[in-house]
Structure formats: C-alpha cells, structure tokens
C-alpha positions in Angstrom: 131.0 84.7 106.6 134.0 85.8 108.6 134.2 84.3 112.1 135.7 85.5 115.4 138.4 82.8 115.2 139.4 83.8 111.7 139.5 87.5 112.5 141.4 87.0 115.8 144.0 84.9 114.0 144.3 87.4 111.1 144.8 90.3 113.6 147.4 88.4 115.6 149.4 87.7 112.4 149.4 91.5 111.8 151.4 92.0 115.0 148.6 93.6 117.0 148.0 93.2 120.7 144.8 91.6 121.9 143.4 92.2 125.4 140.2 91.9 127.4 138.0 94.9 128.0 136.0 95.5 131.1 133.4 93.3 129.5 134.7 89.8 129.3 133.2 89.0 125.9 134.7 92.1 124.3 138.3 91.8 122.9 140.3 95.0 122.4 142.9 95.2 119.6 145.7 97.8 119.5 148.9 98.6 117.8 151.5 101.1 118.9 149.3 101.7 122.0 146.4 102.8 119.8 143.2 100.9 120.1 141.7 100.4 116.6 139.2 97.5 117.1 136.7 96.0 119.5 135.3 92.6 118.7 132.5 90.8 120.4 133.9 87.3 121.0 130.6 85.7 121.7 128.2 88.0 119.8 126.0 86.3 117.3 126.1 87.6 114.7 129.7 88.8 115.1 130.0 92.5 115.9 133.2 94.5 115.0 133.9 98.1 115.9 136.7 99.8 114.0 138.3 103.1 114.1 138.3 104.6 110.6 138.0 108.0 109.0 134.8 110.1 109.1 134.3 110.0 105.3 134.3 106.2 105.2 131.9 106.0 108.2 129.4 108.3 106.4 129.7 106.4 103.1 129.3 102.9 104.6 126.5 103.8 107.0 124.5 105.3 104.2 125.1 102.3 101.9 124.8 99.3 104.3 122.2 98.5 107.0 124.7 96.3 108.8 127.2 99.2 109.3 126.4 101.9 111.8 128.3 104.7 113.7 130.3 103.3 116.6 128.1 101.8 119.2 129.0 103.5 122.5 132.0 105.0 120.8 132.7 108.3 119.1 130.5 108.1 116.0 132.8 110.4 114.1 135.8 108.1 114.5 134.3 104.6 114.9 131.9 102.4 113.0 130.3 99.2 114.2 129.5 96.5 111.7 127.4 93.4 112.2 128.6 90.5 110.1 125.5 89.4 108.3 126.9 88.7 104.9 125.9 92.1 103.5 129.6 93.0 103.4 131.8 90.2 102.0 134.8 88.9 104.0 137.4 90.7 101.8 135.6 94.1 102.4 135.7 93.4 106.2 139.4 92.5 106.0 140.1 95.7 104.0 138.3 97.8 106.7 140.4 96.1 109.3 143.6 96.9 107.4 142.5 100.5 107.1 141.9 100.6 110.9 145.4 99.1 111.5 147.0 101.6 109.2 145.2 104.5 110.9 146.3 103.3 114.3 149.9 103.0 113.2 149.8 106.7 112.1 147.8 108.2 115.0 149.1 110.0 118.0 145.8 110.3 120.0 
C-alpha cells in the first residue's frame, strides 16, 4: 500500500510545493498557488484529501467505502480517501495526477 513517504516524494518530483497546515500532522500540497491535496502525515491508515471534479467524487464515493466526500472540505470539490488497499496504488497516483492537473488549470 502507498505510504506517506512514497506519496510525498512523488509529489515533490511533480514540482508541487509542500507546506504545513495549522495542524502539524497535516501536509498541504499546492501548485500555481492552488491547493490540491491535504495528507495526514501521521494518520494510520494514511488519509489523503484531493480536489477533483464533482462527477468523479460521486462515482468513487458510490463505488468504494474508503472514499468519501471531503472531510471538513467542500464535498462538491474534494474527496477524502483512506488508504486501506481497496484502491490500488496506481489508482491513487492517477487521482493525485488528476488533482494536480485540475490545480494547474484552476483560477479559484
């Protein structure tokens, strides 16, 4: 299963900026000044919140128990996934890539 260290390294290689949130254990990732991910550095299992499109959120939350609308975020723009093995690593990387692409093309 995907780990925080793997995900953090992958994101850094994509040219994103990592920063701390108000909560020390939560890492914020952005590109072009647009936040697209929050990752719980110490959460067990790993929790990842991603900004993605509404249709994808609806589809994934209906299909997977480990994917839910954004926790404490706009549920129409964010999803939170718990890394339990239900989604394979490549699917998680694909979602991350979609979130990065959306952030690169977003002005809000």
